[in-house]
TORLUMGU-806080 format. One record per residue (C-alpha): residue in one letter; x, y, z; residue number from 1. Coordinates in nm, 3 decimals. Each point is the difference from the previous one (the first is absolute). Layout:
TORLUMGU-806080
R aa       u       v       w   i
R  A       X       Y       Z NUM
...
This chain:
TORLUMGU-806080
R aa       u       v       w   i
R  X  -0.002   0.031   0.012   1
R  X   0.101   0.320  -0.091   2
R  X   0.126   0.228   0.282   3
R  X  -0.191   0.306  -0.100   4
R  X   0.206   0.261   0.235   5
R  X   0.328   0.037   0.139   6
R  X  -0.076   0.175   0.342   7
R  X  -0.301  -0.126   0.177   8
R  X  -0.099   0.233   0.384   9
R  X  -0.275  -0.130   0.162  10
R  X  -0.159   0.262   0.244  11
R  X  -0.247  -0.122   0.237  12
R  X  -0.142   0.296   0.169  13
R  X  -0.186  -0.178   0.318  14
R  X  -0.330   0.089   0.042  15
R  X  -0.076   0.193  -0.340  16
R  X  -0.396  -0.014  -0.076  17
R  X  -0.224   0.043  -0.315  18
R  X  -0.152   0.216   0.230  19
R  X   0.357   0.204  -0.025  20
R  X  -0.004   0.016  -0.346  21
R  X  -0.173   0.283  -0.085  22
R  X   0.197   0.233   0.273  23
R  X   0.356  -0.174  -0.154  24
R  X  -0.112   0.099  -0.345  25
R  X   0.028   0.356   0.088  26
R  X   0.318   0.007   0.119  27
R  X   0.287   0.071  -0.235  28
R  X   0.211  -0.310  -0.007  29
R  X  -0.305  -0.278  -0.036  30
R  X  -0.177   0.247  -0.214  31
R  X   0.350   0.013  -0.230  32
R  X  -0.016  -0.395   0.066  33
R  X  -0.270  -0.043  -0.062  34
R  X  -0.024   0.166  -0.314  35
R  X   0.234  -0.283  -0.117  36
R  X  -0.137  -0.260   0.156  37
R  X  -0.238  -0.290  -0.069  38
R  X  -0.156  -0.072   0.320  39
R  X  -0.284  -0.166   0.239  40
R  X  -0.173   0.153   0.220  41
R  X  -0.206  -0.302   0.151  42
R  X   0.201  -0.273   0.114  43
R  X  -0.112  -0.257   0.290  44
R  X   0.281  -0.110   0.228  45
R  X  -0.031  -0.316   0.139  46
R  X  -0.161  -0.133   0.343  47
R  X   0.151   0.083   0.252  48
R  X   0.053   0.272  -0.157  49
R  X   0.306   0.074   0.208  50
R  X   0.321   0.167  -0.078  51
R  X   0.197  -0.306  -0.020  52
R  X  -0.251  -0.240  -0.162  53
R  X  -0.037   0.288  -0.262  54
R  X   0.387   0.042  -0.054  55
R  X   0.093  -0.398  -0.068  56
R  X  -0.346  -0.027  -0.226  57
R  X   0.175   0.283  -0.201  58
R  X   0.354  -0.132  -0.035  59
R  X  -0.188  -0.416  -0.039  60
R  X  -0.317   0.105  -0.198  61
R  X  -0.141  -0.232   0.255  62
R  X  -0.273   0.016   0.232  63
R  X   0.068  -0.033   0.394  64
R  X  -0.116  -0.412   0.021  65
R  X   0.269  -0.066  -0.262  66
R  X   0.314   0.226   0.083  67
R  X  -0.065  -0.070   0.367  68
R  X   0.041   0.353   0.122  69
R  X  -0.365  -0.024   0.190  70
R  X   0.058   0.355   0.206  71
R  X   0.197   0.199   0.077  72
R  X   0.110  -0.169   0.391  73
R  X   0.062  -0.374   0.100  74
R  X  -0.268  -0.159   0.232  75
R  X   0.216   0.012   0.370  76
R  X  -0.226   0.022   0.277  77
R  X   0.127   0.278   0.273  78
R  X   0.158   0.191  -0.245  79
R  X  -0.090   0.344   0.073  80
R  X   0.248   0.048  -0.359  81
R  X  -0.008  -0.306  -0.184  82
R  X   0.336  -0.067  -0.243  83
R  X  -0.115   0.110  -0.340  84
R  X   0.036  -0.216  -0.390  85
R  X   0.334   0.195  -0.049  86
R  X   0.178  -0.319  -0.123  87
R  X   0.006  -0.062  -0.361  88
R  X  -0.032  -0.354   0.108  89
R  X  -0.382   0.039   0.062  90
R  X  -0.068   0.053  -0.364  91
R  X  -0.066  -0.323  -0.166  92
R  X   0.091  -0.021  -0.377  93
R  X   0.169   0.250  -0.246  94
R  X  -0.013   0.401   0.086  95
R  X   0.121   0.243  -0.307  96
R  X   0.291   0.049   0.147  97
R  X   0.114  -0.342   0.074  98
R  X  -0.045  -0.050  -0.377  99
R  X   0.216   0.293  -0.112 100
R  X   0.288  -0.099   0.225 101
R  X  -0.050  -0.355  -0.184 102
R  X   0.043   0.190  -0.340 103
R  X   0.263   0.213   0.084 104
R  X  -0.183   0.353   0.102 105
R  X   0.113   0.151   0.333 106
R  X  -0.274   0.127   0.204 107
R  X  -0.032   0.267   0.286 108
R  X  -0.265   0.033   0.287 109
R  X  -0.032   0.258   0.259 110
R  X  -0.195  -0.112   0.296 111
R  X  -0.201  -0.220  -0.281 112
R  X  -0.255  -0.272   0.254 113
R  X   0.116  -0.353   0.037 114
R  X   0.375   0.047  -0.149 115
R  X   0.154  -0.073   0.315 116
R  X   0.314  -0.250  -0.079 117
R  X  -0.106   0.020  -0.364 118
R  X   0.237  -0.026  -0.257 119
R  X  -0.034   0.378  -0.179 120
R  X   0.363   0.147  -0.028 121
R  X  -0.080   0.345   0.121 122
R  X  -0.233  -0.053   0.300 123
R  X  -0.125   0.157   0.303 124
R  X  -0.326  -0.191   0.085 125
R  X  -0.305   0.120   0.251 126
R  X   0.085  -0.158   0.345 127
R  X  -0.008   0.183   0.343 128
R  X   0.140  -0.177   0.328 129
R  X  -0.239  -0.170   0.143 130
R  X   0.208  -0.081   0.319 131
R  X   0.127   0.176   0.284 132
R  X   0.377  -0.085  -0.035 133
R  X  -0.086   0.067  -0.438 134
R  X   0.063   0.388  -0.164 135
R  X  -0.112   0.112  -0.289 136
R  X   0.351   0.008  -0.197 137
R  X   0.146  -0.336   0.108 138
R  X  -0.292  -0.197  -0.095 139
R  X  -0.057   0.189  -0.298 140
R  X   0.358  -0.105  -0.137 141
R  X   0.000  -0.352   0.122 142
R  X  -0.305  -0.049  -0.226 143
R  X   0.049   0.233  -0.298 144
R  X   0.338   0.063  -0.170 145
R  X   0.269   0.145   0.258 146
R  X   0.216   0.236  -0.232 147
R  X  -0.248   0.146  -0.220 148
R  X  -0.286   0.094   0.344 149
R  X   0.355   0.159   0.157 150
R  X   0.057   0.177  -0.281 151
R  X  -0.358   0.164   0.010 152
R  X   0.004  -0.011   0.398 153
R  X   0.335   0.230  -0.007 154
R  X  -0.127   0.231  -0.306 155
R  X  -0.389   0.088   0.187 156
R  X   0.001  -0.174   0.360 157
R  X  -0.065   0.316   0.084 158
R  X  -0.330  -0.006  -0.139 159
R  X  -0.181  -0.255   0.174 160
R  X  -0.135   0.036   0.351 161
R  X  -0.119  -0.418   0.029 162
R  X  -0.327  -0.050  -0.178 163
R  X  -0.138   0.259   0.005 164
R  X  -0.181   0.181  -0.340 165
R  X   0.120   0.248  -0.178 166
R  X   0.334  -0.046   0.107 167
R  X   0.070  -0.385  -0.073 168
R  X  -0.156   0.068  -0.354 169
R  X   0.267   0.320  -0.008 170
R  X   0.288  -0.287   0.085 171
R  X  -0.143  -0.202  -0.280 172
R  X  -0.057   0.227  -0.310 173
R  X   0.362   0.171   0.073 174
R  X   0.122  -0.399  -0.016 175
R  X  -0.228  -0.037  -0.315 176
R  X   0.168   0.292  -0.136 177
R  X   0.335  -0.094   0.057 178
R  X  -0.058  -0.339  -0.098 179
R  X  -0.174   0.120  -0.336 180
R  X   0.355   0.170  -0.101 181
R  X   0.293  -0.267   0.172 182
R  X  -0.169  -0.344  -0.062 183
R  X  -0.143   0.027  -0.334 184
R  X  -0.247  -0.294   0.116 185
R  X  -0.192  -0.191  -0.287 186
R  X  -0.299  -0.065   0.227 187
R  X  -0.096   0.316   0.370 188
R  X  -0.203  -0.069   0.213 189
R  X  -0.118   0.280   0.222 190
R  X  -0.273   0.037   0.268 191
R  X  -0.125   0.292   0.145 192
R  X  -0.206  -0.023   0.349 193
R  X  -0.078   0.381   0.010 194
R  X  -0.278   0.016  -0.037 195
R  X  -0.183  -0.304   0.152 196
R  X   0.209   0.093   0.285 197
R  X  -0.197   0.310  -0.029 198
R  X  -0.335  -0.122   0.003 199
R  X   0.011  -0.301   0.299 200
R  X   0.095   0.327   0.229 201
R  X  -0.230   0.296  -0.174 202
R  X  -0.288  -0.197  -0.196 203
R  X  -0.029  -0.020  -0.356 204
R  X  -0.136   0.380  -0.080 205
R  X   0.282   0.159   0.192 206
R  X   0.180   0.296  -0.042 207
R  X   0.315  -0.277   0.059 208
R  X  -0.100  -0.190  -0.252 209
R  X  -0.042   0.258  -0.236 210
R  X   0.388   0.107   0.086 211
R  X   0.120  -0.371  -0.079 212
R  X  -0.138   0.023  -0.316 213
R  X   0.132   0.343  -0.077 214
R  X   0.368  -0.171   0.121 215
R  X  -0.059  -0.286  -0.221 216
R  X  -0.049   0.266  -0.286 217
R  X   0.353   0.162   0.096 218
R  X   0.147  -0.328   0.036 219
R  X  -0.099  -0.118  -0.356 220
R  X   0.115   0.291  -0.190 221
R  X   0.321  -0.016   0.171 222
R  X   0.033  -0.369  -0.152 223
R  X  -0.103   0.106  -0.329 224
R  X   0.289   0.313  -0.013 225
R  X   0.251  -0.283   0.170 226
R  X  -0.082  -0.191  -0.259 227
R  X   0.050   0.257  -0.334 228
R  X   0.312   0.166   0.203 229
R  X   0.154  -0.390  -0.036 230
R  X  -0.133  -0.080  -0.372 231
R  X  -0.198  -0.257   0.144 232
R  X  -0.316   0.164  -0.075 233
R  X  -0.083  -0.151  -0.372 234
R  X   0.091  -0.342   0.118 235
R  X  -0.223  -0.003   0.297 236
R  X  -0.365  -0.160   0.096 237
R  X  -0.145   0.198   0.300 238
R  X  -0.294  -0.170   0.191 239
R  X  -0.135   0.136   0.231 240
R  X  -0.261  -0.212   0.216 241
R  X  -0.200  -0.057   0.356 242
R  X  -0.073  -0.244   0.164 243
R  X  -0.331   0.028   0.154 244
R  X  -0.174   0.281   0.140 245
R  X  -0.178   0.102   0.351 246
R  X  -0.304   0.054   0.196 247
R  X  -0.050   0.222   0.290 248
R  X  -0.035  -0.210   0.255 249
R  X  -0.149   0.103   0.463 250
R  X  -0.084  -0.360   0.169 251
R  X   0.173  -0.281   0.008 252
R  X  -0.071  -0.361   0.022 253
R  X   0.184  -0.272   0.236 254
R  X  -0.113  -0.310  -0.121 255
R  X   0.216  -0.250   0.239 256
R  X  -0.179   0.224   0.263 257
R  X  -0.283  -0.167  -0.111 258
R  X   0.159  -0.356  -0.037 259
R  X   0.169   0.027   0.337 260
R  X  -0.352   0.059   0.166 261
R  X  -0.157  -0.309  -0.177 262
R  X   0.282  -0.246   0.126 263
R  X   0.185  -0.053  -0.306 264
R  X   0.314   0.227   0.065 265
R  X   0.133  -0.100   0.404 266
R  X   0.269   0.349   0.138 267
R  X   0.151   0.004   0.337 268
R  X  -0.114   0.267   0.237 269
R  X   0.219   0.315  -0.221 270
R  X  -0.180  -0.069  -0.280 271
R  X   0.257  -0.219  -0.178 272
R  X  -0.087  -0.320  -0.254 273
R  X   0.034  -0.297   0.142 274
R  X  -0.158  -0.210  -0.215 275
R  X  -0.249   0.004  -0.265 276
R  X  -0.278  -0.196  -0.208 277
R  X  -0.060   0.290  -0.224 278
R  X   0.147   0.353  -0.043 279
R  X  -0.074   0.332  -0.213 280
R  X   0.320   0.121  -0.146 281
R  X  -0.062   0.355  -0.148 282
R  X   0.022   0.113  -0.334 283
R  X  -0.067   0.361   0.118 284
R  X  -0.332   0.056  -0.215 285
R  X  -0.105  -0.398  -0.026 286
R  X   0.158  -0.310   0.251 287
R  X   0.082  -0.328  -0.067 288
R  X  -0.154  -0.260   0.194 289
R  X   0.265  -0.315   0.086 290
R  X  -0.039  -0.316   0.192 291
R  X   0.219  -0.207   0.193 292
R  X  -0.171  -0.292  -0.183 293
R  X  -0.063   0.089  -0.343 294
R  X  -0.191  -0.307  -0.050 295
R  X  -0.264   0.066   0.268 296
R  X  -0.357   0.140  -0.192 297
R  X  -0.205  -0.051   0.298 298
R  X   0.198   0.251   0.158 299
R  X  -0.011   0.221  -0.333 300
R  X  -0.363  -0.006   0.030 301
R  X  -0.051   0.077   0.350 302
R  X   0.271   0.330  -0.088 303
R  X  -0.154   0.103  -0.316 304
R  X  -0.365  -0.014   0.208 305
R  X   0.197   0.239   0.282 306
R  X   0.098   0.252  -0.192 307
R  X  -0.296   0.043  -0.191 308
R  X  -0.232  -0.010   0.337 309
R  X   0.281   0.272   0.129 310
R  X  -0.031   0.202  -0.330 311
R  X  -0.428   0.051   0.065 312
R  X   0.063   0.115   0.237 313
R  X   0.317   0.256  -0.031 314
R  X  -0.055   0.126  -0.405 315
R  X   0.390   0.004  -0.035 316
R  X   0.043  -0.313  -0.273 317
R  X  -0.033   0.058  -0.351 318
R  X   0.026  -0.412  -0.116 319
R  X   0.114  -0.333   0.180 320
R  X   0.189  -0.134  -0.322 321
R  X  -0.027  -0.406   0.014 322
R  X   0.338  -0.197  -0.148 323
R  X  -0.136  -0.027  -0.337 324
R  X  -0.025   0.395  -0.015 325
R  X   0.328   0.048   0.199 326
R  X   0.143  -0.221  -0.366 327
R  X  -0.170   0.233  -0.226 328
R  X   0.147   0.260   0.168 329
R  X   0.304  -0.100  -0.015 330
R  X   0.099  -0.025   0.366 331
R  X   0.153  -0.224   0.295 332
R  X  -0.131  -0.385  -0.117 333
R  X   0.132  -0.081   0.366 334
R  X  -0.328   0.184   0.160 335
R  X  -0.349  -0.087   0.144 336
R  X  -0.130   0.303  -0.155 337
R  X   0.041   0.405  -0.024 338
R  X  -0.255   0.245   0.181 339
R  X   0.018   0.351  -0.248 340
R  X  -0.041   0.289   0.275 341
R  X  -0.255   0.286  -0.067 342
R  X   0.100   0.311  -0.150 343
R  X   0.091   0.190   0.340 344
R  X   0.180  -0.289   0.159 345
R  X   0.282  -0.176  -0.026 346
R  X   0.131  -0.341   0.223 347
R  X   0.308  -0.062   0.250 348
R  X   0.127  -0.311   0.166 349
R  X  -0.036   0.137   0.391 350
R  X  -0.153  -0.267   0.213 351
R  X  -0.102   0.272   0.266 352
R  X  -0.320   0.276   0.045 353
R  X  -0.259   0.075  -0.147 354
R  X  -0.033  -0.231  -0.362 355
R  X  -0.086   0.341  -0.150 356
R  X   0.224   0.314   0.074 357
R  X  -0.079   0.395  -0.112 358
R  X   0.327   0.123  -0.133 359
R  X   0.084   0.377   0.181 360
R  X   0.207   0.258  -0.148 361
R  X   0.282  -0.067   0.245 362
R  X  -0.015  -0.369  -0.085 363
R  X   0.128   0.072  -0.321 364
R  X   0.328   0.144   0.119 365
R  X   0.075  -0.215   0.317 366
R  X   0.020  -0.394  -0.184 367
R  X   0.079  -0.020  -0.371 368
R  X  -0.284  -0.287  -0.032 369
R  X  -0.275   0.330   0.080 370
R  X  -0.053   0.159  -0.342 371
R  X  -0.243   0.237  -0.117 372
R  X   0.002  -0.172  -0.340 373
R  X   0.099  -0.419  -0.136 374
R  X  -0.048  -0.263  -0.253 375
R  X  -0.051  -0.326  -0.048 376
R  X  -0.293   0.010  -0.149 377
R  X  -0.189  -0.209  -0.291 378
R  X   0.172   0.196  -0.372 379
R  X  -0.394  -0.024  -0.089 380
R  X  -0.085   0.218   0.227 381
R  X  -0.159   0.317  -0.140 382
R  X   0.268   0.315  -0.098 383
R  X   0.323  -0.191   0.162 384
R  X   0.156  -0.066  -0.289 385
R  X   0.396   0.074  -0.063 386
R  X   0.190   0.155  -0.327 387
R  X   0.270  -0.082  -0.279 388
R  X   0.137   0.216  -0.194 389
R  X   0.305  -0.116  -0.267 390
R  X   0.169   0.269  -0.237 391
R  X   0.309  -0.027  -0.210 392
R  X   0.266  -0.279  -0.198 393
R  X  -0.268  -0.292  -0.127 394
R  X  -0.301   0.180   0.102 395
R  X  -0.287   0.130  -0.216 396
R  X  -0.102   0.376   0.100 397
R  X  -0.414   0.095   0.101 398
R  X  -0.126  -0.335   0.045 399
R  X  -0.275  -0.008   0.274 400
R  X  -0.067  -0.352   0.132 401
R  X  -0.343  -0.005   0.145 402
R  X   0.061  -0.232   0.319 403
R  X   0.303  -0.242   0.066 404
R  X   0.093  -0.251   0.299 405
R  X   0.336   0.022   0.190 406
R  X   0.118  -0.329  -0.074 407
R  X   0.044   0.108  -0.400 408
R  X   0.217   0.275   0.062 409
R  X   0.291  -0.261   0.042 410
R  X  -0.032  -0.238  -0.286 411
R  X   0.029   0.413  -0.202 412
R  X   0.271   0.074   0.154 413
R  X   0.132  -0.305  -0.039 414
R  X  -0.030   0.045  -0.397 415
R  X   0.126   0.285  -0.007 416
R  X   0.333  -0.132   0.128 417
R  X  -0.032  -0.269  -0.287 418
R  X  -0.061  -0.301   0.301 419
R  X  -0.323  -0.169   0.010 420
R  X  -0.170  -0.038   0.339 421
R  X  -0.115  -0.425  -0.022 422
R  X  -0.265  -0.106   0.209 423
R  X  -0.131   0.376   0.108 424
R  X  -0.315   0.036   0.032 425
R  X  -0.077   0.318  -0.176 426
R  X   0.008   0.152  -0.331 427
R  X   0.209   0.231  -0.213 428
R  X  -0.124   0.296  -0.088 429
R  X   0.142   0.000  -0.318 430
R  X  -0.210   0.300  -0.137 431
R  X   0.223   0.200   0.236 432
R  X   0.321  -0.106  -0.188 433
R  X   0.163   0.031  -0.334 434
């Protein structure tokens, strides 16, 4: 298969939504980009619509049930901060970057999810210290490309303030510009989380979210200027994408409290789980229900009825998806079933306190789990799609795709690189390619 581009840049603006499209179309750099681009402003994400399952789908063309990244975090009862699916080893099957490396191409990745301990040559993975004895620099160096990361931290580390935004994206952005100039990789992945963070903290339509979109517009302009200054622009393809949308909320559902109160979870005097027959694992806007004994069909029926009756009184759950629907939606085949929250609600995993908790303004700043807007909901909720935009070498101008799926992005990007993602669930969006 013929390679259609020399340099491919995949820019993920985490949380960029269809609802943002009108606004970003009016911003100077997005407006110029879209004038030369083909795009789709109605992209259905995956289920659950979380950052890590979505980014795994982007690079594999598969749904979570097939690539294995079924959540952001692992099921680790009693850990206040569970480990994330950081490592490449969690992804089943091929990724675009592995196939490209096998073809002799060079790859750079800046805070792209699920790339820790991968074969990417210039890699600064998204990972953070999750144990008291760890620190950010060491954890990152041990999981990426140490020399590359050392150079970036030496030059731009002063911009960073832990995981805080927009400082983290400012660091990532300067690191990207440096990488463009000095590495000239065949493929470069970059993940910006500024917008998503602002929405979590301040709400979907907040001034803070709009400010993040303005910063992204400026970043896009600087990327294009850097490519032009280094005589790479005409040989480059730039893809801008979102991974999911989000929705405002102000109430939390703690299904593990419900399960504990009904004898399915045993806890000690401090509320720590000692044992469980069934447990809820949140995906923010939805939740998995897992069983110790996956084959206990009688227990599944009892739990289904328990949650259904609870919802009759509380009206906080949109849908309860049985296993066959879970499979059709592409989520974890190992769960017993899934529960989808109504708008205004999302799930957490505590075993103490009330089943439904109302969020107060001061709660948002006191815990990273307490938010004003979140995601994870079904990709087919109203006004909940994301976007895909492509411009440059190998891409036609002015083609508007009515709708597509997130899993279509990987096969399409693979074709630009002259490679094939075999067994992908998505299709190649040939109508935008030259």
